[in-house]
N, C-alpha and C positions, 0 to 999 in steps of 0.2 A: 226569487227571480234574479237574473243577472244584475239588474240595477241595484238591488239591495245588497247583493254580494259585493259589488264594487264599492258601495258606501261603507260597508264594514272594513274592507281592505284599506280604504283611504280615510278611515275615521280620524277626526282631529286629535282624539286622545290616542297617543302613540301606543300605549299599552293595549288598548282595545284593538287597534289595528294589527299589532303583532299577534295577539291571541287569536283573532279572527283568521288571519292568514295561515297560522299553524293548523287550526282546526279545519279550515276549508281545504287546505292542501291534503290533509289526511282523508277527508271525505271524498275528494275528487282527485284521484291520481292523474287524470288527464290534465287538470289545471296545473298540477305540479310539473308535468311534462312540458306544458307551454311556458311556464316560468323558467324552466331550464333552457328552452330554446331562446327565449328572450334574453336571458343572462348571457348566453353564448354569442348572440348576434349583436348585443349592445356595443361592445368595444369595436366591432367591425364597422357598424354604421356611424360611429363617432369619428372615424377617419375621414380625411378630405375626400369629397366625392365630385362627380361631374354633373353640374346642373343642366347642361345641354342634353346629355344622354338621359338624365332624369326626366326632362320634359318629354322626350320621345317615349320613354317607358311609361310615364304617367298617362300620356295621351292614349297609349294602347291598352294599359291595364286598369286604369283608375277612372278616366274621364267618362266612361260609359255610365257611371253612377254618381260621380262627385263633380261639383263645379269648383274650379280654382281659377280666379281671374277670368280671362276670356275662354278658358278651356272647359269642356263639359257642356252638356245640353239639358240633361234631365236630373232633377233633384231626387234621385232614388235614395241616395245616402246624404248625410249632412254636407252642406257646403264647407269648403276647406279654407276659405279666405281668412287669414289671421291665425290659422291653426299652427303655422310654422313657429309661432312665438312660444309654443310649448316645448320645443326642442325635439331632437331626433329620438332620444330614448323613450320619451313619453308617447310619441307618435308610433314608434315601433310596437309598443305594447298593444295599441289599438289595431294595428295591422295583423299581428300574429294571433291575437286573441280578441276578435271582433265582438264576441258575445260577453266579454267581461263587464262592459258597461254600455248599455244601449239606451239612447234617448227614446222615450215612448213614442215620439213622433215618427220614429223609423223602425218600429217593431214590424216584423214580418207577420202578415196575416194569411191564412189559408182559407179560401172560400170555395165551397162546393155548391154548384147550382142544382136546381131541381132536374135538369137534363143530364146531370152526372159530370159536367165539366168541372175541372179543378183549376182554380186561379190562385196565384201567389203574388203578393206585393205589399207595399206600404199603403196605408189609407191616406190618399191625397185629398179626399173630400167626402163628406157624407151629409145627406139631408133626408127628409121624410120619405122621399121616393126612391133614392138610389145611393149607391156606394161607388166611389171612384178608387180603383186600385191602380197603383203605379209600380212598374218594374222596368227593366232595361228595354223592353219592347214598347214602352209608352204607357198611356193611361187607358184603362178599360172601365166603362161604366156598367154596373150591374144593378138592375132594378131590384128593390127590396123584396118584392114578391117572388122573384126568381131564386133567392138565396135559400138553400136547404140548410147549410151549416156555415158557421164562420168561427175560426179558431185563431186566437192570439198566441203565437209561439213565444212571444217575449224574447225573440232572438233577432239578430241582424240578418238582412239579406246578403251582407258581405260574406263571401266564402271564406272558410278556414283553409289553412294549408299554404298561405302565401309565402311562407318561409322557403318554399320550393323555388321561388325566384332567385334565391341565392343572395349572399351578403353584398356582392358588388352591385347588383340591380337594386336591392333595397337601399343601399347607401346612396346611390345616385337619385332615386326617387325622393328619398327624404331630404337630400341636399337641395333638390329643386323646390320641394314644399317649404322648407325652412327659408330658402332664399327668396321665395315669392314675396314681392314687395321691394326687392332690390332691382333698380333699373337695369343693371348689367346682367343679372341672372335670369330675371323673369319678365323683363319688358314692361314693368309697372313703374308708375311715378310715385307710388305710395311707400317709399322706403321707410322702414322702421316705424310703420304706422301703429303696430300692435305691440302691447307689452302685457305680460302676465303680472298681476298684482296679488300677493298673498293676503287674503281678507282675514286671516286669523289674527 
């Protein structure tokens, strides 16, 4: 699955990570193509961007699924507070290749009911009587006895192909995300609150 592939690519033993990346790229030409797209866009998104434009773009393209500070309403995807500390290049990888590493809490599930309806979303809650699926339209509760099939895709609900936004838009969105926490860029008082610590 994508999570194990990501663990191999980022293995703490550098030799294992290199061997895994070479093998996985051979097995998955599409993954190699995404790596090439990421490599070509990385220098572009590292250039100075416009956080104000980025906020507008984020609100239109990202806030339907992600929360970042006061923006966003539904946790369809992971909340992004503090994610800016990872830097633009790391975040770009997750945008261009959203299925490379997916937190199990945000796996996409496909549920078919006994009436033939097909529902897609992340599991927001489950108990003995029902299942709550969440997507951009909100939450849907399905009674357990109404479920005919349920399939864990082990993929993200986040769409692929966001490189089509272009380098300028991606640069501005990433500038906004990375600047979140800066009072001037994002309207927050939590400047420099988050830091990445290498636990190795």
